C-alpha positions in Angstrom: 56.1 16.7 86.8 57.1 17.7 83.2 59.8 15.6 81.7 62.4 15.9 79.2 62.7 12.7 76.4 65.8 11.8 74.2 67.0 8.8 73.1 70.1 6.9 74.2 71.5 3.9 72.4 71.5 0.8 74.3 74.8 -1.1 74.1 72.8 -4.5 75.0 70.2 -4.5 72.7 71.9 -2.6 69.9 69.1 -0.2 70.1 67.8 3.4 70.8 65.5 3.7 73.6 63.8 6.8 75.0 64.6 8.4 78.5 63.0 10.5 80.6 65.0 13.1 82.5 62.6 14.8 85.0 62.3 18.6 84.5 64.3 19.0 88.5 67.7 17.5 87.6 67.9 20.5 84.8 66.8 22.7 87.1 69.6 21.8 89.0 72.0 21.5 86.8 71.1 24.9 86.1 71.4 26.3 89.2 75.1 24.4 89.6 76.2 25.9 86.4 75.5 29.5 87.2 76.7 29.0 90.9 80.1 27.8 89.4 80.3 30.2 86.7 79.3 33.2 89.3 82.0 31.6 91.1 84.7 31.5 88.5 83.9 35.0 88.0 84.6 36.4 91.6 87.8 34.1 92.0 89.3 35.6 88.8 87.8 39.2 89.7 89.8 38.7 93.6 92.7 36.8 92.0 92.9 39.8 89.1 92.5 42.8 91.9 94.3 41.5 95.2 96.5 38.8 94.4 98.0 40.9 91.3 97.2 44.0 92.4 95.7 45.2 89.1 93.0 47.8 88.2 89.9 46.7 86.0 89.8 49.0 82.6 86.9 50.8 83.9 89.1 51.8 86.6 91.8 52.8 85.3 89.8 55.0 82.3 87.7 56.5 85.1 91.1 57.4 86.9 92.7 58.6 83.8 89.4 61.2 82.9 89.8 62.2 86.6 93.6 62.7 86.3 92.8 65.4 83.3 89.9 66.6 85.5 92.4 67.4 88.2 95.2 68.7 86.1 92.9 71.1 84.5 91.9 72.7 88.0 95.2 72.9 88.8 95.7 75.0 85.6 92.8 77.1 86.4 93.3 77.8 90.4 97.1 78.9 89.4 95.3 81.2 87.4 93.3 82.3 89.6 96.3 82.9 91.8 97.9 85.2 89.3 94.5 87.1 89.0 94.0 87.4 92.6 97.3 88.6 93.1 96.5 91.5 90.3 93.2 92.0 91.8 94.9 92.7 95.3 97.4 95.3 94.0 94.8 97.2 92.3 92.4 96.9 95.6 95.5 98.4 97.4 96.4 100.9 94.8 92.5 102.1 95.3 92.4 101.9 98.8 96.1 103.8 99.5 96.1 105.9 96.9 92.7 106.5 94.7 90.5 106.6 97.4 92.8 108.2 100.2 93.5 111.0 97.7 89.5 112.1 97.5 89.0 111.4 101.1 87.2 108.1 100.4 87.3 105.1 103.5 89.3 102.0 102.1 86.2 99.5 101.2 86.4 96.9 104.8 87.1 93.2 103.7 84.3 92.4 105.5 82.1 93.6 102.5 84.3 92.2 99.9 83.8 88.8 101.6 80.6 89.0 102.4 78.0 86.3 101.9 81.1 84.0 101.4 81.3 82.5 105.2 79.5 80.7 107.5 76.8 79.8 104.7 77.2 76.2 102.9 76.0 78.0 99.5 77.6 75.4 97.6 75.9 72.1 99.6 74.0 71.3 96.2 77.3 70.0 95.2 77.1 67.7 97.7 74.4 65.5 95.7 76.2 65.1 92.8 79.6 63.8 94.8 81.5 66.7 93.9 84.9 66.9 95.6 86.2 69.6 98.0 88.7 70.8 95.6 86.1 71.9 93.1 84.0 73.2 96.1 87.1 75.7 97.2 87.8 76.7 93.1 84.1 77.6 92.7 84.4 79.8 95.9 87.7 81.0 94.9 86.0 82.5 91.9 83.0 83.4 93.5 84.6 86.1 95.4 86.5 87.2 92.8 84.0 87.7 91.0 82.2 89.7 93.6 85.3 91.6 94.6 85.6 92.7 90.7 82.3 94.2 90.7 83.0 96.1 94.1 86.4 97.1 92.8 84.6 98.8 89.4 82.0 100.4 91.4 84.4 102.0 93.8 86.4 103.5 90.5 83.1 104.8 89.2 82.5 106.7 92.2 86.3 107.7 92.4 85.7 109.0 88.9 82.4 110.8 89.8 83.8 112.4 92.2 86.7 113.4 90.4 84.4 115.2 87.5 82.4 117.1 90.5 85.9 117.9 92.5 87.2 119.7 89.6 90.6 121.2 91.1 90.2 119.0 94.2 94.2 117.8 93.0 95.8 121.7 93.7 93.6 121.6 97.5 95.5 118.4 98.3 98.8 119.4 100.2 101.1 117.8 98.4 103.9 119.9 98.7 106.5 120.9 101.6 105.7 123.7 103.9 108.7 125.3 102.6 111.3 125.7 100.0 113.5 122.1 100.6 116.6 124.1 99.6 119.6 121.1 100.7 121.3 122.2 103.8 118.4 124.8 105.0 116.9 122.5 107.3 116.9 119.1 109.0 113.9 116.5 110.2 114.0 116.9 113.7 110.9 115.2 115.5 109.1 112.7 113.2 105.6 111.5 112.8 104.5 108.9 115.7 105.7 108.1 119.1 108.6 109.9 120.9 109.9 111.0 123.6 109.1 114.5 124.3 112.1 117.3 124.2 110.5 119.0 127.1 109.1 116.4 129.6 111.2 113.6 128.4 107.8 111.6 128.2 106.9 108.9 125.7 104.3 110.7 123.5 103.0 110.6 120.5 103.8 113.1 117.9 101.2 114.1 116.0 103.1 115.9 112.9 106.4 116.6 111.3 108.9 118.7 113.0 111.1 120.6 110.5 114.4 122.8 112.6 115.1 125.6 110.2 116.4 129.2 111.1 114.2 131.7 112.1 112.3 133.5 109.9 112.3 131.1 106.8 109.0 131.6 104.7 106.3 129.0 105.3 103.9 128.5 102.3 100.5 126.9 101.9 100.6 123.2 100.8 97.1 123.2 99.2 94.6 125.5 98.2 92.1 126.3 101.1 90.9 128.4 103.7 92.3 129.8 106.5 90.1 128.4 109.5 92.1 130.2 112.1 94.6 131.8 113.4 95.9 132.0 116.7 98.5 133.8 119.0 99.0 132.1 122.0 102.1 132.0 124.8 101.8 127.9 125.1 101.4 124.8 123.1 101.3 125.3 119.1 101.9 129.5 119.7 101.1 131.1 117.0 99.3 129.0 114.7 97.6 128.5 111.5 94.6 126.1 110.3 94.0 125.5 107.1 90.7 124.0 105.5 91.3 122.1 101.8 87.9 120.7 101.7 87.7 116.9 100.8 88.5 116.0 104.3 91.7 117.8 104.6 93.4 120.1 106.7 96.7 121.2 107.3 98.2 123.3 110.8 101.4 125.1 111.0 102.5 125.8 114.1 105.1 127.9 116.5 105.3 130.3 113.7 107.3 133.6 114.3 104.8 135.8 112.0 101.6 135.1 110.0 100.8 137.2 107.1 96.9 135.7 106.8 94.0 135.8 108.6 90.9 133.9 109.5 88.8 133.3 106.2 91.1 134.0 103.9 91.3 132.2 100.5 95.0 130.6 100.0 96.7 128.9 96.9 99.2 126.5 97.1 103.0 128.2 97.8 101.4 131.0 99.0 103.0 133.1 101.9 101.1 132.7 104.9 104.0 133.2 107.9 107.7 132.4 108.8 109.2 129.7 110.7 109.3 130.8 114.6 110.1 129.4 118.3 106.9 130.5 119.7 104.7 128.4 122.4 106.2 125.6 123.5 109.3 125.4 121.8 112.8 124.5 122.4 114.2 126.0 119.3 113.3 127.7 115.6 111.2 125.1 113.9 108.3 124.8 112.3 105.3 121.7 113.1 103.6 120.7 110.6 100.3 118.4 110.2 98.1 116.9 107.9 94.7 115.6 109.0 92.5 113.7 107.1 88.9 113.2 108.1 89.9 114.4 111.3 92.9 112.0 111.5 96.3 112.7 112.0 98.3 111.4 109.1 102.0 111.4 108.1 103.0 114.7 106.8 105.9 112.8 104.6 103.5 110.8 102.6 101.8 113.9 101.2 105.0 115.7 100.2 108.6 115.3 97.5 111.5 116.9 100.0 113.9 116.0 96.9 111.4 118.9 94.9 113.8 120.5 93.3 114.4 124.5 94.4 114.0 126.3 91.0 110.2 124.4 90.9 109.4 125.3 94.5 110.8 128.5 93.6 108.8 129.0 90.8 105.6 127.7 92.3 106.0 130.7 94.9 107.0 133.2 92.1 103.6 132.3 89.9 101.7 133.0 93.6 103.3 136.3 94.2 102.5 137.6 90.6 98.6 136.4 90.7 98.6 138.3 94.3 100.2 141.7 92.8 97.1 144.1 92.6 96.3 144.8 88.7 97.5 148.3 87.5 95.6 150.1 84.9 96.8 150.0 81.3 98.8 153.5 80.4 98.1 155.2 77.5 101.5 154.0 76.3 101.0 150.5 76.4 97.8 151.0 74.7 99.3 152.4 71.9 102.2 150.0 71.5 100.0 147.0 71.3 97.9 148.7 68.5 100.9 149.3 66.5 101.9 146.0 67.2 98.7 144.6 65.4 98.6 146.8 63.0 
């Protein structure tokens, strides 16, 4: 075995003598030194973290970085909350107003959220040790991106329909079916479930009843074509159904008289009949329905009963003027116009 030579002073002979140390001793001494060093390091680590409760500098630095990222994620999620509320408001307006006006069905939530439920789309983040908070935020961003895209497509669709429709606004039943002069009517049976005035049973009332004096004029609430006129002693009595197109129809029932016929084109504000008590009725009133794509909807959502008498009468007068037969221009009128030009 190789040995290591070194000179050692001998106090007896007062001379330096060669002393040979086996290599194994040096190895043992090195091993002992390493073991003792590791043991001391572990002891100080245990004492620093477990006994004193302190954290290592690297841990402190990582925690600070983690805290900064969490604060950034919190800010991002708060902004997403604001954007989500804003987008939800746009979606609700689109479904309840814009799409409803143009006779379009609302976009179902299942379509808005399609592709984001039941599938682990973000499993790849687990390989990077991503936190659930990060995955939740990423999912919210993806959902909002898709919802925004669908909303954009919906508005594009409405724009195309609006361009094609042209005069659609005038076809929507958007005014009361009579001049809402204060004191000239009162709301009797509302839309929805009620106690039937004839049988007393609890039934769904498909329209809005307006009690008024017999003979009060009834006007078309939107441009359209009279689909049919019925005269009967039961049910709705004397009844008019107008097809306005774009999924809208209106029904006027229990009339006293009718001034239009099937197939006739009518304009908003045009006289079509008078209030009566024909059919199954307990007194003079108008039963008015708004039908959207075959479904009865609340007529009160399509009219403004606070509309001024003057504004309503101006609309009626305009329709009467339009329906006046044109008269040939007299010779005197021709000469008057020529003098005015000269």
